[in-house]
VOVEXSE-400944 format. One record per atom (N, C-alpha, C): residue number from 1; x, y, z; atom name. Coordinates in Angstrom, 3 decimals. Example, Ala and Ser with C-alpha at 12.3 -4.5 7.8 and 13.67 -1.06 7.14 Angstrom:
BEGIN
+-----+----------+----------+----------+----+
|   k |       xx |       yy |       zz |  a |
+-----+----------+----------+----------+----+
|   1 |   13.190 |   -5.690 |    7.800 |  N |
|   1 |   12.300 |   -4.500 |    7.800 | CA |
|   1 |   13.200 |   -3.300 |    7.800 |  C |
|   2 |   12.850 |   -2.250 |    7.080 |  N |
|   2 |   13.670 |   -1.060 |    7.140 | CA |
|   2 |   12.900 |    0.030 |    7.870 |  C |
+-----+----------+----------+----------+----+
***
This chain:
BEGIN
+-----+----------+----------+----------+----+
|   k |       xx |       yy |       zz |  a |
+-----+----------+----------+----------+----+
|   1 |   -6.670 |   -3.850 |   73.551 |  N |
|   1 |   -7.572 |   -2.806 |   73.130 | CA |
|   1 |   -8.006 |   -3.064 |   71.688 |  C |
|   2 |   -9.285 |   -3.112 |   71.406 |  N |
|   2 |   -9.795 |   -3.404 |   70.071 | CA |
|   2 |   -9.809 |   -2.178 |   69.173 |  C |
|   3 |   -9.968 |   -2.438 |   67.897 |  N |
|   3 |  -10.055 |   -1.376 |   66.936 | CA |
|   3 |  -11.417 |   -0.733 |   66.995 |  C |
|   4 |  -11.502 |    0.497 |   66.560 |  N |
|   4 |  -12.773 |    1.153 |   66.423 | CA |
|   4 |  -13.482 |    0.617 |   65.196 |  C |
|   5 |  -14.809 |    0.722 |   65.165 |  N |
|   5 |  -15.553 |    0.186 |   64.013 | CA |
|   5 |  -15.072 |    0.759 |   62.658 |  C |
|   6 |  -14.848 |    2.065 |   62.528 |  N |
|   6 |  -14.354 |    2.590 |   61.265 | CA |
|   6 |  -13.019 |    1.955 |   60.868 |  C |
|   7 |  -12.183 |    1.657 |   61.829 |  N |
|   7 |  -10.884 |    1.020 |   61.506 | CA |
|   7 |  -11.149 |   -0.398 |   60.985 |  C |
|   8 |  -12.123 |   -1.080 |   61.517 |  N |
|   8 |  -12.481 |   -2.401 |   61.029 | CA |
|   8 |  -12.847 |   -2.354 |   59.542 |  C |
|   9 |  -13.633 |   -1.346 |   59.169 |  N |
|   9 |  -14.040 |   -1.180 |   57.766 | CA |
|   9 |  -12.817 |   -0.925 |   56.870 |  C |
|  10 |  -11.908 |   -0.127 |   57.348 |  N |
|  10 |  -10.691 |    0.166 |   56.562 | CA |
|  10 |   -9.869 |   -1.103 |   56.383 |  C |
|  11 |   -9.682 |   -1.878 |   57.403 |  N |
|  11 |   -8.903 |   -3.096 |   57.306 | CA |
|  11 |   -9.562 |   -4.109 |   56.321 |  C |
|  12 |  -10.882 |   -4.200 |   56.403 |  N |
|  12 |  -11.594 |   -5.103 |   55.474 | CA |
|  12 |  -11.439 |   -4.612 |   54.033 |  C |
|  13 |  -11.559 |   -3.319 |   53.815 |  N |
|  13 |  -11.354 |   -2.750 |   52.480 | CA |
|  13 |   -9.934 |   -2.996 |   51.973 |  C |
|  14 |   -8.976 |   -3.052 |   52.883 |  N |
|  14 |   -7.575 |   -3.295 |   52.497 | CA |
|  14 |   -7.315 |   -4.758 |   52.189 |  C |
|  15 |   -8.286 |   -5.612 |   52.400 |  N |
|  15 |   -8.138 |   -6.995 |   52.036 | CA |
|  15 |   -7.755 |   -7.916 |   53.179 |  C |
|  16 |   -7.728 |   -7.396 |   54.381 |  N |
|  16 |   -7.402 |   -8.241 |   55.538 | CA |
|  16 |   -8.640 |   -9.122 |   55.805 |  C |
|  17 |   -8.369 |  -10.394 |   56.057 |  N |
|  17 |   -9.506 |  -11.325 |   56.230 | CA |
|  17 |  -10.321 |  -11.004 |   57.471 |  C |
|  18 |  -11.588 |  -11.355 |   57.414 |  N |
|  18 |  -12.538 |  -10.953 |   58.460 | CA |
|  18 |  -12.212 |  -11.560 |   59.806 |  C |
|  19 |  -11.644 |  -12.768 |   59.862 |  N |
|  19 |  -11.297 |  -13.376 |   61.152 | CA |
|  19 |  -10.169 |  -12.611 |   61.836 |  C |
|  20 |   -9.185 |  -12.163 |   61.053 |  N |
|  20 |   -8.106 |  -11.377 |   61.625 | CA |
|  20 |   -8.622 |  -10.044 |   62.142 |  C |
|  21 |   -9.497 |   -9.397 |   61.363 |  N |
|  21 |  -10.084 |   -8.122 |   61.784 | CA |
|  21 |  -10.935 |   -8.350 |   63.006 |  C |
|  22 |  -11.643 |   -9.446 |   63.059 |  N |
|  22 |  -12.455 |   -9.765 |   64.237 | CA |
|  22 |  -11.598 |   -9.843 |   65.507 |  C |
|  23 |  -10.469 |  -10.505 |   65.402 |  N |
|  23 |   -9.581 |  -10.683 |   66.555 | CA |
|  23 |   -8.966 |   -9.345 |   66.961 |  C |
|  24 |   -8.556 |   -8.528 |   65.981 |  N |
|  24 |   -7.980 |   -7.202 |   66.260 | CA |
|  24 |   -9.022 |   -6.282 |   66.925 |  C |
|  25 |  -10.292 |   -6.470 |   66.510 |  N |
|  25 |  -11.362 |   -5.592 |   66.985 | CA |
|  25 |  -11.875 |   -6.039 |   68.337 |  C |
|  26 |  -11.545 |   -7.252 |   68.759 |  N |
|  26 |  -12.081 |   -7.765 |   70.026 | CA |
|  26 |  -13.493 |   -8.235 |   69.939 |  C |
|  27 |  -13.986 |   -8.505 |   68.705 |  N |
|  27 |  -15.342 |   -9.005 |   68.578 | CA |
|  27 |  -15.378 |  -10.451 |   68.924 |  C |
|  28 |  -16.487 |  -10.915 |   69.510 |  N |
|  28 |  -16.643 |  -12.300 |   69.908 | CA |
|  28 |  -16.873 |  -13.221 |   68.692 |  C |
|  29 |  -17.357 |  -12.636 |   67.618 |  N |
|  29 |  -17.724 |  -13.430 |   66.466 | CA |
|  29 |  -17.470 |  -12.667 |   65.164 |  C |
|  30 |  -17.147 |  -13.361 |   64.069 |  N |
|  30 |  -17.009 |  -12.663 |   62.779 | CA |
|  30 |  -18.350 |  -12.075 |   62.315 |  C |
|  31 |  -19.458 |  -12.538 |   62.862 |  N |
|  31 |  -20.764 |  -11.991 |   62.515 | CA |
|  31 |  -20.853 |  -10.547 |   62.964 |  C |
|  32 |  -20.264 |  -10.255 |   64.115 |  N |
|  32 |  -20.226 |   -8.854 |   64.602 | CA |
|  32 |  -19.364 |   -8.016 |   63.698 |  C |
|  33 |  -18.228 |   -8.533 |   63.305 |  N |
|  33 |  -17.309 |   -7.809 |   62.426 | CA |
|  33 |  -17.959 |   -7.544 |   61.089 |  C |
|  34 |  -18.737 |   -8.491 |   60.603 |  N |
|  34 |  -19.392 |   -8.361 |   59.306 | CA |
|  34 |  -20.357 |   -7.151 |   59.268 |  C |
|  35 |  -20.840 |   -6.746 |   60.413 |  N |
|  35 |  -21.730 |   -5.572 |   60.441 | CA |
|  35 |  -20.994 |   -4.308 |   60.001 |  C |
|  36 |  -19.679 |   -4.311 |   60.091 |  N |
|  36 |  -18.888 |   -3.127 |   59.715 | CA |
|  36 |  -18.290 |   -3.290 |   58.308 |  C |
|  37 |  -18.643 |   -4.336 |   57.614 |  N |
|  37 |  -18.134 |   -4.603 |   56.291 | CA |
|  37 |  -18.854 |   -3.710 |   55.280 |  C |
|  38 |  -18.147 |   -2.731 |   54.762 |  N |
|  38 |  -18.705 |   -1.750 |   53.819 | CA |
|  38 |  -18.259 |   -2.013 |   52.391 |  C |
|  39 |  -17.653 |   -3.195 |   52.173 |  N |
|  39 |  -17.211 |   -3.505 |   50.833 | CA |
|  39 |  -18.428 |   -3.712 |   49.959 |  C |
|  40 |  -18.343 |   -3.233 |   48.714 |  N |
|  40 |  -19.471 |   -3.307 |   47.815 | CA |
|  40 |  -19.374 |   -4.456 |   46.849 |  C |
|  41 |  -20.211 |   -4.415 |   45.849 |  N |
|  41 |  -20.295 |   -5.468 |   44.854 | CA |
|  41 |  -18.997 |   -5.603 |   44.054 |  C |
|  42 |  -18.268 |   -4.560 |   43.837 |  N |
|  42 |  -17.018 |   -4.600 |   43.075 | CA |
|  42 |  -16.016 |   -5.529 |   43.737 |  C |
|  43 |  -15.940 |   -5.496 |   45.049 |  N |
|  43 |  -15.015 |   -6.370 |   45.794 | CA |
|  43 |  -15.411 |   -7.812 |   45.605 |  C |
|  44 |  -16.693 |   -8.102 |   45.634 |  N |
|  44 |  -17.186 |   -9.462 |   45.426 | CA |
|  44 |  -16.848 |   -9.934 |   43.991 |  C |
|  45 |  -17.048 |   -9.057 |   43.032 |  N |
|  45 |  -16.781 |   -9.409 |   41.647 | CA |
|  45 |  -15.289 |   -9.745 |   41.445 |  C |
|  46 |  -14.396 |   -8.945 |   42.048 |  N |
|  46 |  -12.956 |   -9.217 |   41.936 | CA |
|  46 |  -12.570 |  -10.514 |   42.597 |  C |
|  47 |  -13.213 |  -10.825 |   43.732 |  N |
|  47 |  -12.936 |  -12.081 |   44.410 | CA |
|  47 |  -13.299 |  -13.269 |   43.530 |  C |
|  48 |  -14.440 |  -13.191 |   42.881 |  N |
|  48 |  -14.858 |  -14.268 |   41.959 | CA |
|  48 |  -13.902 |  -14.385 |   40.791 |  C |
|  49 |  -13.454 |  -13.268 |   40.283 |  N |
|  49 |  -12.515 |  -13.261 |   39.162 | CA |
|  49 |  -11.201 |  -13.951 |   39.562 |  C |
|  50 |  -10.735 |  -13.731 |   40.778 |  N |
|  50 |   -9.530 |  -14.373 |   41.267 | CA |
|  50 |   -9.666 |  -15.894 |   41.259 |  C |
|  51 |  -10.868 |  -16.353 |   41.468 |  N |
|  51 |  -11.103 |  -17.818 |   41.479 | CA |
|  51 |  -11.229 |  -18.384 |   40.084 |  C |
|  52 |  -11.314 |  -17.512 |   39.078 |  N |
|  52 |  -11.370 |  -17.932 |   37.700 | CA |
|  52 |  -12.745 |  -18.325 |   37.237 |  C |
|  53 |  -13.791 |  -17.891 |   37.907 |  N |
|  53 |  -15.168 |  -18.190 |   37.476 | CA |
|  53 |  -15.640 |  -17.167 |   36.495 |  C |
+-----+----------+----------+----------+----+
***
């Protein structure tokens, strides 16, 4: 049984990678999972900071 779409958003916000969320959700592709990605610009900024750029 897959996760509901709101649960997918919560898992992505918690930092779980999109492929894992895809599999838990039962989506055929990470592209489908990405539709539920509600992370904003702040998350992207922090990711870049982690890389040291």
